[in-house]
VMD Tcl script that draws the C-alpha trace (Angstrom):
set ca {
  {0.55 0.08 -0.32}
  {3.25 2.49 0.82}
  {4.69 1.96 -2.39}
  {0.80 2.39 -4.40}
  {0.99 5.60 -2.45}
  {4.48 6.88 -3.70}
  {3.68 5.66 -7.15}
  {0.59 8.16 -6.49}
  {2.60 11.02 -5.49}
  {5.31 10.91 -7.57}
  {2.50 10.69 -10.68}
  {0.50 14.09 -9.00}
  {4.61 14.84 -8.97}
  {5.46 14.90 -12.79}
  {2.32 15.76 -13.60}
  {1.73 19.10 -12.02}
  {5.28 19.97 -13.34}
  {4.72 18.94 -16.57}
  {1.26 21.45 -16.26}
  {3.40 24.01 -15.10}
  {4.53 26.37 -17.81}
  {7.36 29.57 -17.98}
  {5.63 33.02 -17.52}
  {6.16 34.23 -20.82}
  {8.26 37.51 -21.57}
  {8.25 40.76 -22.76}
  {11.86 42.09 -23.56}
  {12.33 45.24 -25.29}
  {14.56 47.60 -25.87}
  {14.95 50.99 -28.30}
  {16.53 51.51 -31.76}
  {20.61 50.42 -31.84}
  {20.65 48.06 -29.12}
  {20.11 44.42 -29.65}
  {18.04 42.21 -28.18}
  {18.91 38.97 -27.07}
  {16.31 35.99 -27.83}
  {16.57 32.26 -27.51}
  {18.14 31.74 -31.24}
  {19.12 34.59 -32.40}
  {19.96 38.00 -31.40}
  {18.80 41.11 -34.22}
  {19.14 44.67 -33.89}
  {17.26 47.93 -35.51}
  {20.57 49.67 -37.27}
  {18.30 51.99 -39.66}
  {14.79 53.74 -40.46}
  {13.59 56.14 -42.58}
  {9.69 56.44 -44.94}
  {9.44 57.30 -48.35}
  {5.67 57.63 -49.86}
  {7.65 55.76 -52.95}
  {9.49 53.01 -53.50}
  {10.21 51.28 -57.09}
  {8.26 53.67 -58.83}
  {5.55 52.19 -56.26}
  {2.89 53.74 -53.97}
  {1.64 53.09 -50.98}
  {-2.70 53.54 -50.01}
  {-4.31 56.94 -50.02}
  {-2.71 57.80 -45.70}
  {0.40 55.15 -45.63}
  {3.57 55.32 -46.25}
  {6.19 52.83 -46.89}
  {8.73 51.80 -43.75}
  {12.00 50.09 -44.18}
  {13.85 49.39 -41.41}
  {17.36 48.36 -41.95}
  {18.31 45.71 -38.98}
  {21.24 42.79 -38.37}
  {20.35 39.68 -37.13}
  {22.83 37.50 -35.72}
  {22.72 33.75 -34.64}
  {23.26 32.54 -31.52}
  {23.34 29.35 -31.86}
  {25.19 25.95 -32.81}
  {23.39 25.08 -35.70}
  {22.18 27.10 -38.71}
  {18.96 28.68 -38.55}
  {15.90 29.42 -41.07}
  {14.86 32.78 -40.52}
  {11.57 34.22 -43.36}
  {9.78 37.39 -43.24}
  {6.80 35.59 -41.42}
  {9.63 36.16 -38.17}
  {9.33 39.63 -37.35}
  {6.06 42.16 -37.63}
  {5.28 45.78 -36.87}
  {3.57 47.26 -34.36}
  {2.40 50.91 -34.41}
  {-1.27 50.48 -31.62}
  {-2.48 48.11 -29.05}
  {-4.95 47.46 -31.43}
  {-6.06 43.59 -33.43}
  {-5.44 45.74 -36.59}
  {-2.68 47.89 -35.40}
  {0.28 45.25 -36.75}
  {2.02 43.88 -39.92}
  {3.47 41.49 -41.52}
  {6.40 42.94 -44.17}
  {4.94 43.03 -47.18}
  {7.64 40.24 -48.70}
  {5.38 38.45 -46.58}
  {2.71 38.63 -48.99}
  {4.54 37.78 -52.42}
  {6.05 41.53 -53.43}
  {8.76 41.77 -55.49}
  {11.80 44.10 -53.24}
  {11.58 47.83 -53.52}
  {14.32 48.62 -51.18}
  {18.53 46.78 -52.65}
  {19.21 45.63 -49.61}
  {15.64 43.67 -48.69}
  {16.16 41.06 -47.00}
  {15.19 37.50 -48.70}
  {11.92 36.46 -47.65}
  {13.50 32.95 -46.38}
  {16.81 32.44 -45.93}
  {19.93 31.01 -43.61}
  {22.34 32.00 -40.69}
  {25.24 30.07 -40.17}
  {26.26 29.22 -36.86}
  {27.57 32.32 -35.52}
  {26.98 34.32 -39.09}
  {24.97 37.47 -39.17}
  {22.96 39.05 -42.25}
  {22.07 42.92 -42.06}
  {18.94 43.77 -44.67}
  {16.49 46.20 -44.26}
  {12.36 44.84 -43.92}
  {9.89 46.71 -45.56}
  {6.00 48.22 -44.20}
  {3.03 49.63 -45.18}
  {2.17 52.07 -41.66}
  {-0.40 54.47 -41.97}
  {1.86 58.38 -42.46}
  {0.33 59.27 -38.89}
  {1.86 57.43 -36.71}
  {5.42 57.85 -36.12}
  {6.44 55.18 -33.03}
  {6.89 52.01 -34.24}
  {7.99 48.21 -32.71}
  {9.37 45.73 -34.38}
  {8.75 42.32 -32.32}
  {8.90 38.88 -33.01}
  {8.49 35.83 -30.73}
  {10.41 32.79 -29.87}
  {8.62 29.64 -31.34}
  {10.32 26.57 -30.57}
  {9.11 22.29 -30.45}
  {9.81 19.82 -27.55}
  {9.55 16.21 -26.41}
  {6.55 16.80 -24.97}
  {4.07 18.64 -27.43}
  {3.85 18.66 -30.92}
  {2.97 21.93 -31.53}
  {5.36 24.96 -31.96}
  {5.96 26.05 -27.98}
  {5.54 30.05 -27.59}
  {7.60 31.43 -25.91}
  {9.45 35.11 -25.00}
  {8.10 38.05 -27.17}
  {10.63 41.08 -28.06}
  {10.01 44.91 -29.10}
  {12.24 47.10 -30.35}
  {10.67 50.90 -30.23}
  {11.57 54.02 -33.04}
  {10.40 57.16 -33.18}
  {10.28 58.70 -37.10}
  {11.26 61.81 -36.86}
  {9.47 64.95 -39.13}
  {12.28 64.72 -41.83}
  {10.78 60.73 -42.00}
  {14.55 59.40 -40.40}
  {14.88 57.54 -37.14}
  {15.69 59.25 -34.28}
  {18.16 57.57 -32.87}
  {18.33 57.51 -28.72}
  {20.76 59.45 -26.82}
  {23.87 56.47 -25.89}
  {23.33 56.05 -22.03}
  {27.38 57.48 -20.55}
  {28.58 54.15 -18.58}
  {29.16 54.96 -15.17}
  {33.12 56.03 -14.10}
}
mol new
graphics top color blue
foreach p $ca { graphics top sphere $p radius 0.5 }
foreach p [lrange $ca 0 end-1] q [lrange $ca 1 end] { graphics top cylinder $p $q radius 0.2 }
display resetview
């Protein structure tokens, strides 16, 4: 009987641990600061807006937002990235975010635009641009990504932490870089 009680107690402990999920965190940075995800670091190096790119225009009241970013693989193996890994938001509402235009099958509009799918070797990095269509009356944006990974316990991908780099576009259509923090002496 004691063995049965111990076995049941051990099973209950294991089941309660399996049901525990770490709290999902939201990690934030500003333009120019690298932000470390589970698989890569990314940095917003620059950003600017345009009303026309490669002879293409946006919808009335909207503009192109070109975000220059670096992505560094911090794992021990090659990772596959895609235009679905990042999105831009300009508010908290359900419809205040969007994917890069390449996710909709648009041809590249800038020379250094990241491909729809690309690989980054272990310890390597890439630098390129993502192009978004955003409302013309907004000036603060957040480039976001989330961790998704598989576990041995689940066949479905697990959503991990969310990462956000915030930046502001000035009236001249160019990014306003935050002042670097001075080191304490």
